[in-house]
C-alpha positions as CSV (number, residue, x, y, z in Angstrom):
1,X,53.2,56.6,112.8
2,X,52.0,54.1,115.4
3,X,51.8,55.3,119.0
4,X,55.2,53.2,120.0
5,X,57.3,54.2,117.1
6,X,56.1,58.0,117.9
7,X,57.1,57.4,121.4
8,X,60.3,55.8,120.6
9,X,61.2,58.6,117.7
10,X,60.8,61.3,120.7
11,X,63.0,59.7,123.1
12,X,65.7,59.1,120.5
13,X,65.7,62.9,119.4
14,X,65.4,63.9,123.2
15,X,68.4,61.9,124.1
16,X,70.3,63.7,120.7
17,X,69.7,67.1,121.8
18,X,70.4,66.6,125.6
19,X,73.8,65.2,124.4
20,X,74.3,68.2,122.1
21,X,72.6,71.0,124.1
22,X,76.0,72.9,124.5
23,X,77.3,72.0,121.3
24,X,74.0,73.3,119.6
25,X,73.9,76.5,122.3
26,X,77.4,77.6,120.9
27,X,76.1,77.4,117.2
28,X,73.1,79.3,118.0
29,X,74.9,82.2,119.7
30,X,77.3,82.3,116.9
31,X,74.7,82.7,114.3
32,X,72.9,85.0,116.4
33,X,76.3,87.4,116.8
34,X,77.6,87.4,113.7
35,X,74.6,88.5,112.0
36,X,73.1,90.8,114.5
37,X,76.1,92.4,115.4
38,X,77.4,92.7,111.9
39,X,74.3,94.4,110.8
40,X,74.5,96.8,114.1
41,X,77.9,97.7,113.3
42,X,77.4,98.0,109.6
43,X,74.5,100.2,110.3
44,X,77.0,102.7,112.4
45,X,80.0,102.5,110.3
46,X,78.8,103.1,106.7
47,X,76.5,105.9,105.6
48,X,74.1,105.4,102.0
49,X,76.9,106.8,100.2
50,X,79.9,104.5,101.5
51,X,77.9,101.9,101.1
52,X,77.3,102.7,97.5
53,X,80.8,103.0,96.9
54,X,81.6,99.5,98.8
55,X,78.6,97.7,96.3
56,X,80.3,99.3,93.3
57,X,84.2,97.9,94.4
58,X,82.5,94.5,95.2
59,X,80.6,94.1,92.1
60,X,84.0,95.0,90.2
61,X,86.1,92.8,92.0
62,X,85.5,89.2,91.2
63,X,87.8,88.0,94.3
64,X,85.1,90.0,96.6
65,X,82.1,88.0,94.7
66,X,84.1,84.5,94.7
67,X,84.4,85.2,98.8
68,X,81.3,87.3,99.8
69,X,79.0,86.6,97.2
70,X,76.6,88.7,94.5
71,X,75.2,92.1,95.7
72,X,71.5,93.1,95.1
73,X,71.6,96.7,96.2
74,X,73.1,99.3,98.6
75,X,70.7,98.8,101.1
76,X,72.0,97.7,104.6
77,X,70.0,94.8,104.4
78,X,71.4,93.8,100.8
79,X,75.0,94.8,101.9
80,X,74.6,92.1,104.8
81,X,73.1,89.6,102.5
82,X,76.2,89.6,100.4
83,X,78.9,90.3,103.1
84,X,77.9,87.5,105.6
85,X,75.5,85.1,104.0
86,X,78.4,83.3,102.4
87,X,79.9,82.6,105.8
88,X,76.5,81.5,107.4
89,X,76.0,79.5,105.1
90,X,79.6,77.6,105.3
91,X,78.7,77.7,109.1
92,X,75.1,75.9,108.5
93,X,76.0,73.4,106.1
94,X,79.0,72.3,108.7
95,X,76.3,72.1,111.7
96,X,74.2,69.8,109.3
97,X,77.3,67.4,108.2
98,X,78.5,67.2,111.6
99,X,75.3,66.8,113.2
100,X,74.3,63.9,111.0
101,X,77.7,61.9,111.2
102,X,78.2,62.0,114.9
103,X,74.8,60.4,115.5
104,X,75.1,57.7,112.9
105,X,78.0,56.4,111.7
106,X,80.1,57.5,114.9
107,X,77.6,56.1,117.1
108,X,78.1,52.4,115.2
109,X,81.9,52.7,115.4
110,X,81.6,53.7,119.6
111,X,78.9,50.3,119.4
112,X,76.3,52.5,120.7
113,X,73.8,51.8,117.8
114,X,74.3,48.3,118.4
115,X,72.9,48.7,122.1
116,X,70.0,50.6,120.6
117,X,69.1,48.3,118.0
118,X,68.4,45.6,120.7
119,X,65.4,48.0,121.5
120,X,62.3,47.6,120.0
121,X,62.8,50.3,117.9
122,X,62.7,50.3,114.2
123,X,65.8,50.1,112.2
124,X,65.3,53.4,110.1
125,X,64.0,55.2,113.1
126,X,67.8,56.3,114.5
127,X,68.6,57.8,111.0
128,X,65.2,59.6,111.1
129,X,65.6,60.9,114.1
130,X,69.4,62.3,113.4
131,X,67.5,63.9,110.6
132,X,64.8,65.5,112.9
133,X,67.8,66.7,115.2
134,X,69.5,68.5,112.3
135,X,66.8,70.3,111.2
136,X,65.7,71.2,114.4
137,X,69.3,72.4,115.4
138,X,69.4,74.5,111.7
139,X,65.9,75.8,112.4
140,X,67.1,77.3,116.3
141,X,70.3,78.8,114.3
142,X,68.0,80.2,111.6
143,X,65.8,81.5,113.8
144,X,68.1,83.1,116.1
145,X,69.8,84.7,113.0
146,X,66.2,86.1,112.2
147,X,65.5,87.4,115.5
148,X,68.8,89.0,115.8
149,X,68.3,90.9,112.2
150,X,64.9,92.4,113.1
151,X,66.7,93.5,116.6
152,X,69.2,95.1,114.3
153,X,66.8,97.0,112.4
154,X,67.1,95.2,109.2
155,X,64.2,94.9,107.1
156,X,61.6,91.9,108.0
157,X,60.8,89.9,104.6
158,X,64.9,89.9,103.9
159,X,65.7,89.2,107.7
160,X,63.2,85.9,107.6
161,X,64.6,85.0,104.1
162,X,67.8,85.0,105.4
163,X,67.2,82.9,108.5
164,X,65.1,80.3,106.3
165,X,68.1,79.9,104.2
166,X,70.3,78.9,107.2
167,X,67.7,76.5,107.9
168,X,67.4,75.7,104.3
169,X,71.1,75.0,103.9
170,X,71.7,73.4,107.0
171,X,68.8,70.8,106.3
172,X,70.1,69.7,102.9
173,X,73.6,69.5,104.2
174,X,72.0,67.5,107.3
175,X,70.7,64.9,104.5
176,X,74.3,65.1,102.8
177,X,75.9,63.6,106.0
178,X,73.3,61.2,106.4
179,X,73.9,60.0,102.9
180,X,77.9,60.1,103.5
181,X,77.5,57.9,106.8
182,X,75.2,55.1,104.8
183,X,77.7,55.3,102.2
184,X,81.1,55.5,103.8
185,X,82.4,52.4,106.2
186,X,83.9,55.2,108.9
187,X,82.7,58.5,110.6
188,X,86.3,60.2,109.6
189,X,85.3,58.9,105.7
190,X,81.8,60.4,105.6
191,X,82.8,63.3,107.5
192,X,85.5,64.4,105.1
193,X,83.1,63.6,102.3
194,X,80.3,65.7,103.6
195,X,82.9,68.8,104.3
196,X,84.2,68.1,100.7
197,X,80.2,68.2,99.6
198,X,80.2,71.8,101.6
199,X,83.3,72.8,100.1
200,X,82.3,72.5,96.5
201,X,78.8,73.8,96.9
202,X,80.9,76.9,98.2
203,X,83.2,76.5,95.0
204,X,80.5,76.4,92.6
205,X,78.4,79.6,94.2
206,X,81.5,81.5,94.5
207,X,82.7,80.8,90.5
208,X,79.1,81.5,89.6
209,X,79.1,84.9,91.5
210,X,82.7,85.5,90.4
211,X,81.3,85.1,86.4
212,X,78.4,87.0,87.0
213,X,77.0,90.1,85.1
214,X,77.2,93.7,86.7
215,X,74.5,95.9,86.2
216,X,75.0,99.3,84.7
217,X,74.5,101.4,88.0
218,X,77.0,98.7,89.7
219,X,74.8,98.0,92.3
220,X,73.9,94.1,91.8
221,X,75.0,91.2,89.8
222,X,73.4,88.3,88.1
223,X,75.4,85.5,89.1
224,X,76.6,82.7,86.2
225,X,74.4,79.5,86.0
226,X,77.2,77.4,88.4
227,X,75.8,79.6,91.5
228,X,72.2,78.0,91.0
229,X,73.6,74.5,91.1
230,X,75.1,75.3,94.9
231,X,72.2,75.3,98.0
232,X,74.8,78.2,99.0
233,X,73.7,80.1,96.3
234,X,70.2,79.9,96.3
235,X,69.3,81.8,99.3
236,X,71.1,85.0,97.7
237,X,69.5,84.5,94.3
238,X,66.1,84.9,96.4
239,X,66.6,88.5,96.7
240,X,65.2,88.7,100.0
241,X,66.3,92.4,100.6
242,X,65.3,93.5,97.1
243,X,63.0,91.6,94.9
244,X,61.9,88.3,96.8
245,X,61.4,85.0,94.9
246,X,60.5,83.0,97.3
247,X,59.7,80.1,95.2
248,X,63.4,79.3,95.4
249,X,63.2,78.5,98.7
250,X,61.2,75.8,98.0
251,X,64.3,74.0,96.4
252,X,65.8,73.2,100.1
253,X,63.0,71.0,101.7
254,X,62.5,69.4,98.4
255,X,66.0,68.2,98.2
256,X,66.2,67.5,102.2
257,X,63.6,64.9,101.4
258,X,65.1,63.3,98.8
259,X,68.2,62.9,100.5
260,X,66.9,62.1,103.8
261,X,64.3,59.5,102.2
262,X,67.3,57.8,100.4
263,X,69.2,57.7,103.6
264,X,66.6,56.2,105.8
265,X,65.7,53.4,102.7
266,X,69.6,52.6,103.1
267,X,69.8,52.4,106.8
268,X,66.7,50.3,106.9
269,X,68.2,47.4,103.9
270,X,71.9,47.4,105.4
271,X,73.2,45.6,108.0
272,X,74.5,47.5,111.1
273,X,78.5,48.2,110.3
274,X,78.4,47.6,106.9
275,X,78.4,50.7,104.1
276,X,77.2,51.2,100.5
277,X,81.1,51.5,99.7
278,X,82.7,48.8,101.2
279,X,86.0,48.9,102.7
280,X,88.5,47.3,100.9
281,X,90.7,44.1,102.0
282,X,94.4,45.0,103.3
283,X,96.9,42.8,102.6
284,X,97.6,39.8,105.0
285,X,100.8,40.8,106.5
286,X,101.3,44.9,107.6
287,X,103.8,47.0,105.8
288,X,107.1,47.6,107.8
289,X,106.3,51.2,108.1
290,X,103.0,50.7,109.9
291,X,105.7,49.4,112.6
292,X,106.1,53.1,113.8
293,X,103.8,55.5,115.2
294,X,104.1,58.0,111.9
295,X,103.7,55.1,109.7
296,X,100.6,54.8,111.0
297,X,99.4,58.1,111.1
298,X,100.2,58.1,107.5
299,X,98.3,55.0,106.6
300,X,95.3,56.4,108.7
301,X,95.1,59.9,107.5
302,X,96.5,59.6,103.9
303,X,92.6,59.4,102.4
304,X,91.7,62.7,103.6
305,X,94.7,64.3,102.8
306,X,94.2,63.3,99.4
307,X,91.0,64.8,99.2
308,X,92.4,68.3,100.8
309,X,95.4,68.3,97.9
310,X,93.1,67.6,95.1
311,X,90.6,70.2,96.5
312,X,93.3,72.3,96.5
313,X,94.9,71.7,93.3
314,X,91.3,72.3,92.1
315,X,91.0,75.9,92.8
316,X,94.3,76.6,92.2
317,X,93.5,75.5,88.3
318,X,90.4,77.9,88.5
319,X,91.8,80.5,90.0
320,X,94.8,80.4,87.2
321,X,92.6,79.6,84.5
322,X,89.8,82.7,85.2
323,X,92.7,85.1,86.2
324,X,93.8,85.9,82.6
325,X,90.0,86.3,81.6
326,X,89.6,88.9,84.1
327,X,92.6,90.6,82.9
328,X,91.2,90.1,79.4
329,X,88.2,91.8,80.3
330,X,89.5,94.7,82.0
331,X,91.6,95.6,78.9
332,X,88.4,95.6,76.7
333,X,86.7,98.2,79.2
334,X,88.5,101.2,80.0
335,X,85.3,102.7,81.6
336,X,85.4,99.6,84.2
337,X,89.5,100.6,84.7
338,X,89.3,104.2,85.2
339,X,86.2,103.5,88.1
340,X,88.4,100.6,89.6
341,X,91.1,102.9,89.7
342,X,88.9,106.2,91.1
343,X,87.8,103.7,93.9
344,X,91.3,102.5,95.1
345,X,90.2,98.9,94.1
346,X,93.9,97.9,94.5
347,X,95.0,99.8,96.8
348,X,96.0,96.4,98.6
349,X,99.3,97.0,96.2
350,X,98.3,94.6,93.2
351,X,96.0,94.2,90.5
352,X,92.2,93.6,90.1
353,X,94.0,89.9,88.9
354,X,96.1,89.8,91.6
355,X,93.2,90.4,94.1
356,X,91.1,87.5,92.5
357,X,93.6,85.2,92.9
358,X,94.9,86.5,96.2
359,X,91.1,86.0,97.6
360,X,91.1,81.5,96.1
361,X,94.4,81.5,97.4
362,X,92.9,82.9,101.0
363,X,90.5,80.2,101.0
364,X,92.7,77.5,100.4
365,X,95.1,78.6,103.2
366,X,91.6,78.3,105.3
367,X,91.3,74.6,104.2
368,X,95.0,73.9,104.6
369,X,94.7,75.3,108.3
370,X,92.0,72.8,109.0
371,X,93.5,69.9,107.6
372,X,96.9,70.7,110.0
373,X,94.5,71.2,112.9
374,X,92.4,68.2,112.2
375,X,95.5,66.0,111.8
376,X,96.5,66.7,115.1
377,X,92.9,66.8,116.6
378,X,92.7,63.2,115.0
379,X,95.1,62.2,118.2
380,X,92.2,62.9,120.5
381,X,90.2,60.3,118.7
382,X,92.9,57.8,118.8
383,X,93.3,58.4,122.2
384,X,89.8,57.5,123.3
385,X,89.5,54.7,120.2
386,X,92.8,52.4,121.1
387,X,94.7,54.8,123.3
388,X,95.3,52.4,126.1
389,X,95.7,49.5,123.7
390,X,98.2,51.2,121.9
391,X,100.7,52.7,124.9
392,X,100.8,49.0,126.1
393,X,102.9,48.3,123.1
394,X,105.8,50.6,124.6
395,X,105.4,53.4,122.0
396,X,107.0,56.6,123.2
397,X,104.1,58.7,124.3
398,X,106.1,61.8,122.4
399,X,106.6,60.1,119.4
400,X,102.9,59.4,119.0
401,X,102.5,63.2,119.3
402,X,105.1,64.5,117.0
403,X,104.0,62.2,114.2
404,X,100.6,63.9,114.1
405,X,102.2,66.8,114.6
406,X,104.7,66.5,111.9
407,X,102.1,65.3,109.4
408,X,99.7,68.1,110.0
409,X,102.5,70.3,109.6
410,X,103.5,69.0,106.2
411,X,100.1,68.2,104.7
412,X,98.8,71.4,105.6
413,X,102.0,73.4,103.9
414,X,101.5,71.1,101.1
415,X,97.7,71.8,100.4
416,X,98.6,75.9,100.0
417,X,101.9,74.9,97.8
418,X,100.2,72.7,95.6
419,X,97.1,75.0,95.1
420,X,99.5,77.8,94.7
421,X,101.8,75.6,92.1
422,X,98.7,74.7,90.2
423,X,97.6,78.2,89.7
424,X,101.1,79.2,88.5
425,X,101.4,76.2,85.9
426,X,97.6,77.2,84.6
427,X,98.9,81.3,84.1
428,X,101.7,79.9,82.6
429,X,99.7,78.5,79.8
430,X,98.4,81.5,79.0
431,X,101.6,83.4,78.3
432,X,101.7,87.5,77.8
433,X,102.8,90.6,79.4
434,X,102.8,90.1,83.4
435,X,102.3,86.5,83.6
436,X,105.8,85.9,85.0
437,X,105.4,88.7,87.2
438,X,101.9,87.2,88.6
439,X,103.0,83.6,88.9
440,X,105.7,85.3,91.3
441,X,103.0,86.8,93.2
442,X,100.8,83.8,93.5
443,X,104.1,81.9,94.9
444,X,105.0,84.8,97.3
445,X,101.5,85.0,98.8
446,X,101.2,81.1,99.3
447,X,104.7,81.5,101.0
448,X,103.2,84.4,103.4
449,X,100.2,82.2,104.2
450,X,102.3,79.5,105.8
451,X,102.6,81.2,109.3
452,X,98.5,80.5,109.5
453,X,99.3,76.7,108.8
454,X,101.5,76.7,111.6
455,X,99.7,78.6,114.2
456,X,96.3,76.4,113.6
457,X,98.6,73.1,113.8
458,X,99.3,74.8,117.3
459,X,96.1,75.3,118.4
460,X,95.4,71.9,117.7
461,X,98.3,70.6,119.5
462,X,97.3,72.7,122.4
463,X,93.7,71.6,122.3
464,X,94.8,67.9,122.2
465,X,97.8,68.0,125.2
466,X,96.3,70.5,127.6
467,X,92.4,70.9,126.7
468,X,91.6,67.3,125.3
469,X,87.7,67.8,126.2
470,X,87.0,70.9,124.0
471,X,88.9,69.4,120.9
472,X,85.3,68.9,119.5
473,X,84.1,72.4,119.3
474,X,86.7,74.7,120.5
475,X,89.0,74.4,117.2
476,X,86.2,75.3,114.8
477,X,85.2,78.2,117.0
478,X,89.2,79.3,116.9
479,X,89.3,78.6,113.1
480,X,86.5,80.2,111.7
481,X,85.9,82.9,114.6
482,X,89.2,84.7,114.1
483,X,88.7,84.5,110.4
484,X,85.7,86.5,111.0
485,X,86.9,89.0,113.6
486,X,89.6,89.6,111.3
487,X,87.3,90.4,108.4
488,X,84.9,92.4,110.1
489,X,86.9,94.1,113.4
490,X,87.4,97.2,111.2
491,X,83.5,97.9,111.4
492,X,83.9,97.7,115.4
493,X,84.8,101.5,115.5
494,X,86.3,102.6,119.0
495,X,87.3,98.5,119.1
496,X,88.8,97.7,115.9
497,X,91.9,96.6,118.2
498,X,89.9,93.4,118.1
499,X,91.6,92.6,115.2
500,X,95.0,92.2,116.7
501,X,93.5,88.7,117.9
502,X,92.9,87.1,114.7
503,X,96.3,85.6,113.1
504,X,94.6,86.4,109.5
505,X,95.0,90.1,110.3
506,X,99.3,90.0,110.9
507,X,99.9,87.7,108.0
508,X,102.7,89.9,105.7
509,X,101.5,91.3,102.2
510,X,103.7,90.5,99.5
511,X,101.7,92.8,97.7
512,X,102.3,95.9,99.5
513,X,105.2,98.3,98.8
514,X,106.8,97.8,102.2
515,X,104.8,94.2,103.6
516,X,105.7,93.6,107.2
517,X,107.2,90.2,108.0
518,X,108.1,90.0,111.2
519,X,104.6,90.0,112.9
520,X,104.7,86.2,111.1
521,X,108.1,85.7,112.3
522,X,106.4,86.5,115.6
523,X,103.6,84.1,115.2
524,X,105.5,81.1,114.0
525,X,107.7,81.6,117.2
526,X,104.4,81.8,119.4
527,X,103.1,78.9,117.5
528,X,106.3,76.4,118.2
529,X,106.4,77.7,121.8
530,X,102.5,76.5,122.1
531,X,103.6,73.0,120.4
532,X,106.1,72.8,123.3
533,X,104.1,73.3,126.0
534,X,101.4,70.7,124.5
535,X,103.8,68.3,124.1
536,X,104.9,68.5,127.7
537,X,100.7,68.4,128.7
538,X,100.3,65.3,126.8
539,X,103.2,63.4,127.8
540,X,102.0,64.5,131.9
541,X,98.7,63.9,131.7
542,X,96.6,60.5,131.8
543,X,94.4,59.2,129.2
544,X,91.0,61.6,129.2
545,X,88.0,60.1,128.8
């Protein structure tokens, strides 16, 4: 690399790191506190016997395997790996994709790439600089995770493998984000496509682990082949806290180089502002519906919404198809069924099949919350891009606000209901004893999850109306952070009251003998009040840059 090119690359990398310094610091601290904090809490809360019972319960519960991962022993490090690594993998994927799209396609839309292109910088250099930033960001996250694990007393080899996994997953999805930015004409489309790839990777990993083969001592699960198709599954297959297979980690740099190489090559050949997938030509005149704020919102967000709906329907179909097979497997293995009863696996009030269906619907609900929140937060992007121009046409500001809120509410609920409907429909394809009851259970669980969509819709509204400069990061923190608090707060001992701050903890459980519905009613009431306050703030404040 010539000296001038190397200096330009360093300047571009430095500029990107400076712009993202606070965002990256937040990500790094999240990785460190999640891994190290949970490791310390697990070590205090669970002795060897408790860990063995926990692993045995997880091994025999496909719902847990789908959400968390495949255990590889009952040591503290092994329990940590299967409990947290799926979450850290998704976090690393989101970090990589958002970093890549933000510094490529979003920069082109804002016009800053054209300014950089007017300097003596190679055409491929901005994309290469973005790849370097993504790799450095995920390296920092993986290093922070590994250091926190070492401070918590985890095995050094397994801890380093876990940190390398975060780096590898983040680097791969940086390449995915770069490729999506080259392929699609808008940052919103590229971000949605890259996030969909992360979701598909999680789905493949979950299916492979849920369909895995338990060991005779119920301490390990050999994942099925779909897990090997997902970068999120590779780090678990390394068995860092058992018998390490470090050769699998080589897949990360190889795939990263391939994705980045293709993206940089495309960047050097396409014209500024174009994309591999050309935007379709619209009609000569706008439809009558586009004359209203709601029509414009529907037109703008329909593509993204369709992706979430298809993903929800796919997950629902998978859950409905695998549920009866799980029931058949339990019927053919009375020893396993007896073990599950002894361990209290169905203590939540339902069967093992119900547990699996609830786990899948819980993941779909998380996607629905993201859809609802992002639909409202999209108003902030519209404000920055065309806010002044749009308001010159004199649409009521409240109508603009309510259009995004209404669209987010309807589509977020639709994602959950479509998944539940698809699950029930696929269950009906295999009629048998208990099928009708299971279908009603699926629909009841979906209905119970809808208040979460309303809560995160309100979160997005509050961010836009009252805290507009935080929409880029605070929404993600509140969504995933509060979800993780709900998951791990029972380990906090004297401070397990922290789970009360998570809305996921207050959702009614229709499978219980006495489901509590009043917390959901209270959450919806608070969310409605928050949306009204956000609407007042939106209508009164000036446009904020």
